[in-house]
py3Dmol code that shows the C-alpha trace and the ligand (Angstrom):
import py3Dmol

protein = """\
ATOM      1  CA  MET A   1      12.579 -88.345  38.112  1.00  0.00           C
ATOM      2  CA  VAL A   2      11.107 -86.453  35.286  1.00  0.00           C
ATOM      3  CA  ARG A   3      13.139 -84.228  33.135  1.00  0.00           C
ATOM      4  CA  GLU A   4      12.163 -81.964  30.295  1.00  0.00           C
ATOM      5  CA  ILE A   5      14.355 -82.157  27.239  1.00  0.00           C
ATOM      6  CA  ALA A   6      13.462 -78.843  25.767  1.00  0.00           C
ATOM      7  CA  SER A   7      11.197 -76.739  27.882  1.00  0.00           C
ATOM      8  CA  GLY A   8      10.304 -74.235  25.202  1.00  0.00           C
ATOM      9  CA  ASP A   9       8.776 -76.512  22.660  1.00  0.00           C
ATOM     10  CA  LYS A  10       6.566 -78.857  24.558  1.00  0.00           C
ATOM     11  CA  GLU A  11       3.824 -78.521  21.952  1.00  0.00           C
ATOM     12  CA  ASN A  12       5.442 -80.984  19.627  1.00  0.00           C
ATOM     13  CA  VAL A  13       8.532 -82.331  21.276  1.00  0.00           C
ATOM     14  CA  SER A  14       8.711 -85.281  23.506  1.00  0.00           C
ATOM     15  CA  ARG A  15       9.447 -84.968  27.114  1.00  0.00           C
ATOM     16  CA  ALA A  16      11.893 -87.262  28.689  1.00  0.00           C
ATOM     17  CA  CYS A  17      10.710 -88.662  31.882  1.00  0.00           C
ATOM     18  CA  LEU A  18      12.827 -90.310  34.393  1.00  0.00           C
ATOM     19  CA  PHE A  19      12.303 -91.705  37.786  1.00  0.00           C
ATOM     20  CA  GLY A  20      15.345 -92.787  39.519  1.00  0.00           C
ATOM     21  CA  GLY A  21      17.400 -91.649  36.600  1.00  0.00           C
ATOM     22  CA  ALA A  22      15.861 -94.083  34.197  1.00  0.00           C
ATOM     23  CA  TRP A  23      14.490 -92.333  31.136  1.00  0.00           C
ATOM     24  CA  PHE A  24      11.379 -92.820  29.281  1.00  0.00           C
ATOM     25  CA  TRP A  25       9.769 -90.788  26.634  1.00  0.00           C
ATOM     26  CA  TYR A  26       6.316 -89.810  25.916  1.00  0.00           C
ATOM     27  CA  ALA A  27       5.381 -87.688  23.001  1.00  0.00           C
ATOM     28  CA  SER A  28       2.724 -85.159  23.631  1.00  0.00           C
ATOM     29  CA  ASP A  29       0.478 -86.661  20.983  1.00  0.00           C
ATOM     30  CA  MET A  30       0.859 -90.064  22.595  1.00  0.00           C
ATOM     31  CA  GLN A  31       0.064 -88.398  25.828  1.00  0.00           C
ATOM     32  CA  HIS A  32      -3.218 -87.367  24.375  1.00  0.00           C
ATOM     33  CA  GLN A  33      -3.964 -90.806  23.037  1.00  0.00           C
ATOM     34  CA  LEU A  34      -3.086 -92.350  26.334  1.00  0.00           C
ATOM     35  CA  ALA A  35      -4.514 -89.485  28.263  1.00  0.00           C
ATOM     36  CA  VAL A  36      -6.211 -91.063  31.132  1.00  0.00           C
ATOM     37  CA  SER A  37      -9.830 -90.214  31.218  1.00  0.00           C
ATOM     38  CA  SER A  38     -10.601 -88.401  34.343  1.00  0.00           C
ATOM     39  CA  ARG A  39     -13.914 -87.935  35.949  1.00  0.00           C
ATOM     40  CA  VAL A  40     -15.389 -86.319  38.929  1.00  0.00           C
ATOM     41  CA  ALA A  41     -16.671 -88.944  41.249  1.00  0.00           C
ATOM     42  CA  GLU A  42     -20.269 -88.508  42.224  1.00  0.00           C
ATOM     43  CA  ALA A  43     -20.109 -89.591  45.769  1.00  0.00           C
ATOM     44  CA  PRO A  44     -17.647 -88.878  48.518  1.00  0.00           C
ATOM     45  CA  THR A  45     -15.853 -85.587  48.379  1.00  0.00           C
ATOM     46  CA  ARG A  46     -14.002 -86.244  51.621  1.00  0.00           C
ATOM     47  CA  THR A  47     -11.896 -89.051  52.852  1.00  0.00           C
ATOM     48  CA  GLU A  48     -11.782 -90.250  56.396  1.00  0.00           C
ATOM     49  CA  ARG A  49      -8.043 -90.012  56.224  1.00  0.00           C
ATOM     50  CA  GLY A  50      -6.574 -86.610  56.985  1.00  0.00           C
ATOM     51  CA  CYS A  51      -3.897 -84.775  55.071  1.00  0.00           C
ATOM     52  CA  LYS A  52      -0.622 -86.670  55.064  1.00  0.00           C
ATOM     53  CA  LEU A  53       1.231 -83.468  55.941  1.00  0.00           C
ATOM     54  CA  CYS A  54      -0.875 -81.612  58.454  1.00  0.00           C
ATOM     55  CA  GLY A  55      -3.682 -83.958  59.343  1.00  0.00           C
ATOM     56  CA  ALA A  56      -6.467 -81.520  58.299  1.00  0.00           C
ATOM     57  CA  PRO A  57      -9.535 -82.813  56.429  1.00  0.00           C
ATOM     58  CA  VAL A  58      -8.970 -83.136  52.647  1.00  0.00           C
ATOM     59  CA  SER A  59     -11.383 -82.815  49.734  1.00  0.00           C
ATOM     60  CA  LEU A  60     -11.532 -84.803  46.530  1.00  0.00           C
ATOM     61  CA  ARG A  61     -10.120 -82.648  43.733  1.00  0.00           C
ATOM     62  CA  HIS A  62      -9.254 -84.992  40.784  1.00  0.00           C
ATOM     63  CA  THR A  63      -9.831 -88.524  39.782  1.00  0.00           C
ATOM     64  CA  VAL A  64      -7.291 -89.710  37.189  1.00  0.00           C
ATOM     65  CA  ASP A  65      -7.275 -93.288  35.919  1.00  0.00           C
ATOM     66  CA  SER A  66      -9.512 -94.308  38.875  1.00  0.00           C
ATOM     67  CA  VAL A  67      -7.052 -92.836  41.370  1.00  0.00           C
ATOM     68  CA  SER A  68      -8.377 -89.983  43.528  1.00  0.00           C
ATOM     69  CA  TYR A  69      -6.321 -86.984  44.384  1.00  0.00           C
ATOM     70  CA  TYR A  70      -7.300 -85.160  47.550  1.00  0.00           C
ATOM     71  CA  HIS A  71      -6.445 -81.538  48.310  1.00  0.00           C
ATOM     72  CA  CYS A  72      -5.760 -80.105  51.706  1.00  0.00           C
ATOM     73  CA  GLY A  73      -7.214 -76.640  52.108  1.00  0.00           C
ATOM     74  CA  SER A  74      -5.051 -76.096  55.179  1.00  0.00           C
ATOM     75  CA  CYS A  75      -1.536 -76.705  53.793  1.00  0.00           C
ATOM     76  CA  ASP A  76      -2.293 -76.710  50.047  1.00  0.00           C
ATOM     77  CA  PHE A  77      -0.908 -80.204  49.458  1.00  0.00           C
ATOM     78  CA  LEU A  78      -2.345 -82.449  46.754  1.00  0.00           C
ATOM     79  CA  GLN A  79      -2.077 -86.170  47.495  1.00  0.00           C
ATOM     80  CA  ASN A  80      -3.421 -89.559  46.733  1.00  0.00           C
ATOM     81  CA  PHE A  81      -3.482 -92.631  48.898  1.00  0.00           C
ATOM     82  CA  HIS A  82      -2.533 -95.132  46.238  1.00  0.00           C
ATOM     83  CA  TRP A  83       0.611 -96.171  48.078  1.00  0.00           C
ATOM     84  CA  GLU A  84      -1.250 -96.751  51.313  1.00  0.00           C
ATOM     85  CA  ASP A  85      -3.983 -98.713  49.446  1.00  0.00           C
ATOM     86  CA  HIS A  86      -1.612-100.752  47.209  1.00  0.00           C
ATOM     87  CA  PRO A  87       1.936-100.731  48.612  1.00  0.00           C
ATOM     88  CA  HIS A  88       3.043-103.994  47.026  1.00  0.00           C
ATOM     89  CA  VAL A  89       1.527-103.116  43.658  1.00  0.00           C
ATOM     90  CA  LEU A  90       3.224 -99.749  43.743  1.00  0.00           C
ATOM     91  CA  VAL A  91       6.632-101.182  44.501  1.00  0.00           C
ATOM     92  CA  ALA A  92       6.301-103.695  41.719  1.00  0.00           C
ATOM     93  CA  GLN A  93       5.126-101.016  39.334  1.00  0.00           C
ATOM     94  CA  ASP A  94       7.951 -98.632  40.083  1.00  0.00           C
ATOM     95  CA  ALA A  95      10.438-101.461  39.666  1.00  0.00           C
ATOM     96  CA  ALA A  96       8.803-102.469  36.343  1.00  0.00           C
ATOM     97  CA  ASN A  97       8.861 -98.874  35.185  1.00  0.00           C
ATOM     98  CA  ALA A  98      12.515 -98.556  36.068  1.00  0.00           C
ATOM     99  CA  ASP A  99      13.242-101.698  34.102  1.00  0.00           C
ATOM    100  CA  ALA A 100      11.221-100.552  31.044  1.00  0.00           C
ATOM    101  CA  ARG A 101      12.845 -97.145  31.080  1.00  0.00           C
ATOM    102  CA  GLU A 102      16.316 -98.665  31.408  1.00  0.00           C
ATOM    103  CA  ARG A 103      15.697-100.499  28.157  1.00  0.00           C
ATOM    104  CA  LEU A 104      14.477 -97.321  26.450  1.00  0.00           C
ATOM    105  CA  TRP A 105      17.272 -95.069  27.724  1.00  0.00           C
ATOM    106  CA  PRO A 106      20.125 -96.991  29.163  1.00  0.00           C
ATOM    107  CA  SER A 107      21.838 -94.423  31.310  1.00  0.00           C
ATOM    108  CA  GLY A 108      21.135 -90.854  30.261  1.00  0.00           C
ATOM    109  CA  ASP A 109      23.474 -88.833  28.103  1.00  0.00           C
ATOM    110  CA  PRO A 110      26.535 -88.023  30.196  1.00  0.00           C
ATOM    111  CA  GLN A 111      26.933 -84.539  28.675  1.00  0.00           C
ATOM    112  CA  GLU A 112      23.346 -83.630  29.505  1.00  0.00           C
ATOM    113  CA  MET A 113      23.536 -85.228  32.933  1.00  0.00           C
ATOM    114  CA  ARG A 114      26.746 -83.352  33.735  1.00  0.00           C
ATOM    115  CA  ALA A 115      25.058 -80.124  32.650  1.00  0.00           C
ATOM    116  CA  LYS A 116      22.099 -81.033  34.900  1.00  0.00           C
ATOM    117  CA  GLY A 117      24.461 -81.654  37.782  1.00  0.00           C
ATOM    118  CA  TRP A 118      26.074 -78.247  37.262  1.00  0.00           C
ATOM    119  CA  GLU A 119      22.673 -76.634  37.054  1.00  0.00           C
ATOM    120  CA  MET A 120      21.794 -78.172  40.439  1.00  0.00           C
ATOM    121  CA  LEU A 121      25.101 -76.966  41.888  1.00  0.00           C
ATOM    122  CA  GLY A 122      24.620 -73.509  40.417  1.00  0.00           C
ATOM    123  CA  LEU A 123      21.226 -73.212  42.011  1.00  0.00           C
ATOM    124  CA  MET A 124      22.662 -74.504  45.297  1.00  0.00           C
ATOM    125  CA  SER A 125      25.725 -72.351  45.520  1.00  0.00           C
ATOM    126  CA  SER A 126      25.386 -69.312  43.307  1.00  0.00           C
ATOM    127  CA  PRO A 127      23.054 -66.424  44.265  1.00  0.00           C
ATOM    128  CA  VAL A 128      23.251 -65.219  40.639  1.00  0.00           C
ATOM    129  CA  ALA A 129      22.142 -68.559  39.298  1.00  0.00           C
ATOM    130  CA  TRP A 130      19.311 -68.724  41.827  1.00  0.00           C
ATOM    131  CA  ALA A 131      18.210 -65.142  41.245  1.00  0.00           C
ATOM    132  CA  SER A 132      17.572 -65.349  37.559  1.00  0.00           C
ATOM    133  CA  ARG A 133      17.617 -68.105  34.990  1.00  0.00           C
ATOM    134  CA  HIS A 134      18.376 -65.517  32.283  1.00  0.00           C
ATOM    135  CA  VAL A 135      21.272 -63.954  34.118  1.00  0.00           C
ATOM    136  CA  HIS A 136      22.608 -67.403  34.864  1.00  0.00           C
ATOM    137  CA  THR A 137      22.204 -68.660  31.317  1.00  0.00           C
ATOM    138  CA  ALA A 138      23.907 -65.541  29.992  1.00  0.00           C
ATOM    139  CA  LEU A 139      26.719 -65.629  32.576  1.00  0.00           C
ATOM    140  CA  LYS A 140      27.453 -69.299  32.350  1.00  0.00           C
ATOM    141  CA  HIS A 141      29.040 -68.757  28.974  1.00  0.00           C
ATOM    142  CA  VAL A 142      31.413 -66.290  30.527  1.00  0.00           C
ATOM    143  CA  PRO A 143      34.426 -68.473  31.323  1.00  0.00           C
ATOM    144  CA  LEU A 144      35.436 -66.442  34.428  1.00  0.00           C
ATOM    145  CA  TYR A 145      31.954 -66.546  35.937  1.00  0.00           C
ATOM    146  CA  GLU A 146      31.659 -70.226  35.233  1.00  0.00           C
ATOM    147  CA  ARG A 147      35.027 -70.934  36.790  1.00  0.00           C
ATOM    148  CA  TRP A 148      34.145 -68.802  39.835  1.00  0.00           C
ATOM    149  CA  TYR A 149      30.903 -70.586  40.504  1.00  0.00           C
ATOM    150  CA  GLN A 150      32.374 -74.046  39.906  1.00  0.00           C
ATOM    151  CA  HIS A 151      35.191 -73.152  42.324  1.00  0.00           C
ATOM    152  CA  SER A 152      32.636 -71.859  44.833  1.00  0.00           C
ATOM    153  CA  ALA A 153      30.499 -75.029  44.462  1.00  0.00           C
ATOM    154  CA  ARG A 154      33.546 -77.283  45.048  1.00  0.00           C
ATOM    155  CA  LYS A 155      34.545 -75.257  48.076  1.00  0.00           C
ATOM    156  CA  ARG A 156      31.143 -74.939  49.721  1.00  0.00           C
ATOM    157  CA  PHE A 157      29.465 -78.174  48.647  1.00  0.00           C
ATOM    158  CA  PRO A 158      32.168 -80.881  48.234  1.00  0.00           C
ATOM    159  CA  LYS A 159      30.077 -83.693  49.679  1.00  0.00           C
ATOM    160  CA  LEU A 160      26.785 -84.314  47.872  1.00  0.00           C
ATOM    161  CA  LEU A 161      23.872 -86.701  47.665  1.00  0.00           C
ATOM    162  CA  ASP A 162      21.690 -87.249  44.632  1.00  0.00           C
ATOM    163  CA  PHE A 163      18.424 -88.343  46.213  1.00  0.00           C
ATOM    164  CA  GLY A 164      16.614 -90.419  43.599  1.00  0.00           C
ATOM    165  CA  CYS A 165      19.729 -90.840  41.446  1.00  0.00           C
ATOM    166  CA  GLY A 166      18.506 -93.541  39.062  1.00  0.00           C
ATOM    167  CA  HIS A 167      21.423 -94.789  36.976  1.00  0.00           C
ATOM    168  CA  GLY A 168      23.720 -92.469  38.870  1.00  0.00           C
ATOM    169  CA  THR A 169      24.978 -90.720  35.779  1.00  0.00           C
ATOM    170  CA  ILE A 170      25.009 -87.364  37.527  1.00  0.00           C
ATOM    171  CA  VAL A 171      26.784 -88.988  40.418  1.00  0.00           C
ATOM    172  CA  SER A 172      29.575 -90.292  38.259  1.00  0.00           C
ATOM    173  CA  GLU A 173      29.827 -87.055  36.252  1.00  0.00           C
ATOM    174  CA  LEU A 174      30.173 -84.959  39.399  1.00  0.00           C
ATOM    175  CA  ARG A 175      32.668 -87.408  40.826  1.00  0.00           C
ATOM    176  CA  LYS A 176      34.787 -86.835  37.732  1.00  0.00           C
ATOM    177  CA  GLU A 177      34.597 -83.124  38.583  1.00  0.00           C
ATOM    178  CA  GLY A 178      36.030 -83.721  41.994  1.00  0.00           C
ATOM    179  CA  PHE A 179      32.952 -83.879  44.145  1.00  0.00           C
ATOM    180  CA  ASP A 180      32.412 -86.572  46.754  1.00  0.00           C
ATOM    181  CA  CYS A 181      28.970 -87.409  45.443  1.00  0.00           C
ATOM    182  CA  ILE A 182      26.895 -90.461  46.283  1.00  0.00           C
ATOM    183  CA  GLY A 183      23.452 -91.451  45.045  1.00  0.00           C
ATOM    184  CA  LEU A 184      20.480 -93.116  46.636  1.00  0.00           C
ATOM    185  CA  ASP A 185      17.688 -94.842  44.807  1.00  0.00           C
ATOM    186  CA  PRO A 186      15.972 -98.147  45.760  1.00  0.00           C
ATOM    187  CA  PHE A 187      15.111 -98.659  42.094  1.00  0.00           C
ATOM    188  CA  SER A 188      18.509 -98.002  40.628  1.00  0.00           C
ATOM    189  CA  PRO A 189      19.553-100.785  38.243  1.00  0.00           C
ATOM    190  CA  VAL A 190      23.270 -99.955  38.773  1.00  0.00           C
ATOM    191  CA  GLU A 191      25.546-101.699  41.184  1.00  0.00           C
ATOM    192  CA  SER A 192      28.131 -99.260  42.477  1.00  0.00           C
ATOM    193  CA  GLN A 193      29.805 -98.519  45.726  1.00  0.00           C
ATOM    194  CA  TYR A 194      28.561 -94.914  45.273  1.00  0.00           C
ATOM    195  CA  ILE A 195      24.885 -95.869  44.882  1.00  0.00           C
ATOM    196  CA  LEU A 196      22.733 -96.934  47.829  1.00  0.00           C
ATOM    197  CA  ARG A 197      19.835 -99.001  46.571  1.00  0.00           C
ATOM    198  CA  VAL A 198      17.644 -98.666  49.643  1.00  0.00           C
ATOM    199  CA  PRO A 199      15.021 -96.238  50.921  1.00  0.00           C
ATOM    200  CA  ILE A 200      16.667 -93.398  52.784  1.00  0.00           C
ATOM    201  CA  SER A 201      15.157 -94.656  56.069  1.00  0.00           C
ATOM    202  CA  GLU A 202      17.346 -97.765  55.674  1.00  0.00           C
ATOM    203  CA  ALA A 203      20.507 -96.045  54.457  1.00  0.00           C
ATOM    204  CA  ASN A 204      21.980 -95.240  57.867  1.00  0.00           C
ATOM    205  CA  LEU A 205      23.739 -92.158  56.626  1.00  0.00           C
ATOM    206  CA  PRO A 206      25.739 -90.318  59.285  1.00  0.00           C
ATOM    207  CA  ALA A 207      24.241 -87.149  60.792  1.00  0.00           C
ATOM    208  CA  GLU A 208      25.282 -83.680  59.523  1.00  0.00           C
ATOM    209  CA  ASP A 209      27.650 -85.245  57.010  1.00  0.00           C
ATOM    210  CA  LEU A 210      26.525 -83.751  53.675  1.00  0.00           C
ATOM    211  CA  ASP A 211      27.070 -80.252  52.338  1.00  0.00           C
ATOM    212  CA  GLY A 212      24.303 -80.461  49.766  1.00  0.00           C
ATOM    213  CA  ILE A 213      21.537 -82.724  48.539  1.00  0.00           C
ATOM    214  CA  PHE A 214      19.781 -82.460  45.234  1.00  0.00           C
ATOM    215  CA  SER A 215      16.647 -84.327  44.214  1.00  0.00           C
ATOM    216  CA  ILE A 216      15.428 -84.197  40.643  1.00  0.00           C
ATOM    217  CA  GLU A 217      11.804 -85.198  39.993  1.00  0.00           C
ATOM    218  CA  THR A 218      11.696 -87.601  42.908  1.00  0.00           C
ATOM    219  CA  LEU A 219       9.683 -86.061  45.716  1.00  0.00           C
ATOM    220  CA  GLU A 220       6.416 -86.483  43.861  1.00  0.00           C
ATOM    221  CA  HIS A 221       6.980 -90.280  44.243  1.00  0.00           C
ATOM    222  CA  ILE A 222       7.447 -90.102  47.992  1.00  0.00           C
ATOM    223  CA  PRO A 223       4.433 -91.114  50.143  1.00  0.00           C
ATOM    224  CA  ASN A 224       6.060 -90.575  53.590  1.00  0.00           C
ATOM    225  CA  VAL A 225       6.957 -86.916  53.054  1.00  0.00           C
ATOM    226  CA  LEU A 226       7.654 -85.655  56.567  1.00  0.00           C
ATOM    227  CA  GLU A 227       9.723 -88.690  57.487  1.00  0.00           C
ATOM    228  CA  THR A 228      11.790 -88.283  54.313  1.00  0.00           C
ATOM    229  CA  PHE A 229      12.420 -84.539  54.808  1.00  0.00           C
ATOM    230  CA  ARG A 230      13.353 -85.198  58.463  1.00  0.00           C
ATOM    231  CA  GLU A 231      15.951 -87.691  57.321  1.00  0.00           C
ATOM    232  CA  LEU A 232      17.271 -85.397  54.597  1.00  0.00           C
ATOM    233  CA  HIS A 233      17.529 -82.612  57.185  1.00  0.00           C
ATOM    234  CA  ARG A 234      19.343 -84.880  59.617  1.00  0.00           C
ATOM    235  CA  VAL A 235      22.072 -85.871  57.180  1.00  0.00           C
ATOM    236  CA  LEU A 236      22.782 -82.278  56.074  1.00  0.00           C
ATOM    237  CA  ARG A 237      25.327 -80.236  57.900  1.00  0.00           C
ATOM    238  CA  PRO A 238      24.263 -76.895  59.417  1.00  0.00           C
ATOM    239  CA  GLY A 239      24.293 -74.444  56.551  1.00  0.00           C
ATOM    240  CA  GLY A 240      23.762 -77.231  54.058  1.00  0.00           C
ATOM    241  CA  VAL A 241      21.194 -76.964  51.267  1.00  0.00           C
ATOM    242  CA  LEU A 242      18.554 -79.335  49.903  1.00  0.00           C
ATOM    243  CA  LEU A 243      17.686 -78.399  46.351  1.00  0.00           C
ATOM    244  CA  VAL A 244      14.605 -80.045  44.866  1.00  0.00           C
ATOM    245  CA  GLN A 245      13.034 -80.113  41.468  1.00  0.00           C
ATOM    246  CA  THR A 246       9.396 -81.105  41.426  1.00  0.00           C
ATOM    247  CA  ARG A 247       6.406 -79.365  39.810  1.00  0.00           C
ATOM    248  CA  ARG A 248       4.250 -77.401  42.134  1.00  0.00           C
ATOM    249  CA  LEU A 249       0.580 -76.459  42.078  1.00  0.00           C
ATOM    250  CA  GLU A 250       1.566 -72.829  41.122  1.00  0.00           C
ATOM    251  CA  ASP A 251       2.362 -74.157  37.651  1.00  0.00           C
ATOM    252  CA  PRO A 252       0.058 -72.277  35.228  1.00  0.00           C
ATOM    253  CA  ASP A 253      -0.254 -75.439  33.253  1.00  0.00           C
ATOM    254  CA  TYR A 254      -1.954 -76.985  36.251  1.00  0.00           C
ATOM    255  CA  GLN A 255      -4.218 -74.044  36.726  1.00  0.00           C
ATOM    256  CA  ARG A 256      -5.275 -74.379  33.120  1.00  0.00           C
ATOM    257  CA  GLU A 257      -5.300 -78.143  32.547  1.00  0.00           C
ATOM    258  CA  GLN A 258      -6.390 -79.417  35.949  1.00  0.00           C
ATOM    259  CA  ASP A 259      -7.197 -83.175  35.583  1.00  0.00           C
ATOM    260  CA  HIS A 260      -5.211 -83.242  32.325  1.00  0.00           C
ATOM    261  CA  TRP A 261      -2.003 -81.730  33.738  1.00  0.00           C
ATOM    262  CA  PHE A 262       0.854 -84.000  32.708  1.00  0.00           C
ATOM    263  CA  TYR A 263       2.036 -84.348  36.284  1.00  0.00           C
ATOM    264  CA  LEU A 264      -1.174 -86.050  37.254  1.00  0.00           C
ATOM    265  CA  GLN A 265      -0.996 -88.573  34.445  1.00  0.00           C
ATOM    266  CA  GLU A 266       1.030 -91.081  36.454  1.00  0.00           C
ATOM    267  CA  PRO A 267      -1.304 -91.231  39.426  1.00  0.00           C
ATOM    268  CA  GLU A 268       0.029 -94.603  40.651  1.00  0.00           C
ATOM    269  CA  THR A 269       3.476 -93.175  41.287  1.00  0.00           C
ATOM    270  CA  HIS A 270       2.952 -89.378  41.466  1.00  0.00           C
ATOM    271  CA  VAL A 271       1.424 -89.509  44.917  1.00  0.00           C
ATOM    272  CA  SER A 272       2.577 -86.173  46.408  1.00  0.00           C
ATOM    273  CA  ILE A 273       2.169 -82.834  44.618  1.00  0.00           C
ATOM    274  CA  TYR A 274       3.454 -79.817  46.529  1.00  0.00           C
ATOM    275  CA  SER A 275       2.757 -76.092  46.682  1.00  0.00           C
ATOM    276  CA  GLU A 276       4.746 -73.242  48.163  1.00  0.00           C
ATOM    277  CA  THR A 277       2.502 -73.353  51.225  1.00  0.00           C
ATOM    278  CA  ALA A 278       3.003 -77.108  51.597  1.00  0.00           C
ATOM    279  CA  MET A 279       6.755 -76.768  51.286  1.00  0.00           C
ATOM    280  CA  ARG A 280       6.858 -73.969  53.866  1.00  0.00           C
ATOM    281  CA  PHE A 281       4.873 -76.199  56.186  1.00  0.00           C
ATOM    282  CA  ILE A 282       7.336 -79.076  55.585  1.00  0.00           C
ATOM    283  CA  ALA A 283      10.330 -76.793  56.166  1.00  0.00           C
ATOM    284  CA  ALA A 284       8.903 -75.577  59.464  1.00  0.00           C
ATOM    285  CA  ARG A 285       7.962 -79.084  60.606  1.00  0.00           C
ATOM    286  CA  THR A 286      11.315 -80.711  59.710  1.00  0.00           C
ATOM    287  CA  GLY A 287      13.709 -78.151  61.005  1.00  0.00           C
ATOM    288  CA  PHE A 288      14.785 -76.231  57.893  1.00  0.00           C
ATOM    289  CA  ARG A 289      15.599 -72.578  58.507  1.00  0.00           C
ATOM    290  CA  ARG A 290      13.807 -71.497  55.376  1.00  0.00           C
ATOM    291  CA  VAL A 291      12.726 -72.486  51.929  1.00  0.00           C
ATOM    292  CA  ARG A 292      12.994 -70.372  48.799  1.00  0.00           C
ATOM    293  CA  PHE A 293      11.385 -70.873  45.420  1.00  0.00           C
ATOM    294  CA  ARG A 294      12.300 -70.307  41.841  1.00  0.00           C
ATOM    295  CA  GLY A 295       9.860 -70.776  39.008  1.00  0.00           C
ATOM    296  CA  VAL A 296       7.290 -73.551  39.497  1.00  0.00           C
ATOM    297  CA  LYS A 297       9.647 -76.467  40.054  1.00  0.00           C
ATOM    298  CA  PHE A 298      12.707 -75.463  42.038  1.00  0.00           C
ATOM    299  CA  ALA A 299      12.836 -75.129  45.789  1.00  0.00           C
ATOM    300  CA  ARG A 300      15.852 -74.583  48.007  1.00  0.00           C
ATOM    301  CA  PHE A 301      15.648 -75.741  51.618  1.00  0.00           C
ATOM    302  CA  GLU A 302      18.314 -74.222  53.842  1.00  0.00           C
ATOM    303  CA  LYS A 303      19.385 -75.823  57.107  1.00  0.00           C
TER     304      LYS A 303
END
"""
ligand_1 = """\
1
ZN
Zn -2.511 -80.492 54.850
"""
view = py3Dmol.view(width=600, height=400)
view.addModel(protein, "pdb")
view.setStyle({"model": 0}, {"cartoon": {"style": "trace"}})
view.addModel(ligand_1, "xyz")
view.setStyle({"model": 1}, {"stick": {}})
view.zoomTo()
view.show()
């Protein structure tokens, strides 16, 4: 899970990066020093393997740190096959990263994580919050509005899953607020009855049981996208909402920076990069009624 600390000042301020809730920091200047040199491979521009989403032929688009990203012209999904090529290495690396990040940032600041949890719930449950960040930001300081939307969230989305919960700080903060929230993360370092430390395919969650699922900076790590979305759809009740935060290809930073885009600088673990078209394809294939977008990182899948 990757989370920006302050989105407005990314020129000189660190970003906080977390996968599975564990934080790690990288300053933008360090990012430059460590910037993985990317190159355009001379030879093959196609892979024999088809797109992981739709099966169409894919073309080589970026090579970052010797890992090749392939783009599907049919569903506009950017992917690499690092997981398929090195599954054991990838698991070990994610586990090692989780461990390193745990030491850097033990659990996330509860205040910030609670605010993040409320942001997720606002985007899930409040049309105003979804419609405009500015309106939402302005209104959330109006006590009556805040109380209304918190009340509405509790009523409509009492049972929640944080998919990719890391340390589970949001889970415990939302539990304090009265939600029946559980987390799932195979790399979570936390032992808790509310955190399932298994892949979702092994979690055996009951069907149509959850009112809402949120997933913060996790889906870019998922190699088996359709299988994962089908499972997330299965465990949501009809009318339930899956809210995801992951950068999409519409990000102007990507358009400008291409190989140097920060989201591509962890090619071993950022294996799936979505677009609006790719997410619409996923929604249609996995049974979601529709998907809506806000900005370049939020998407709301409605069952
Ligand atoms: Zn495709």
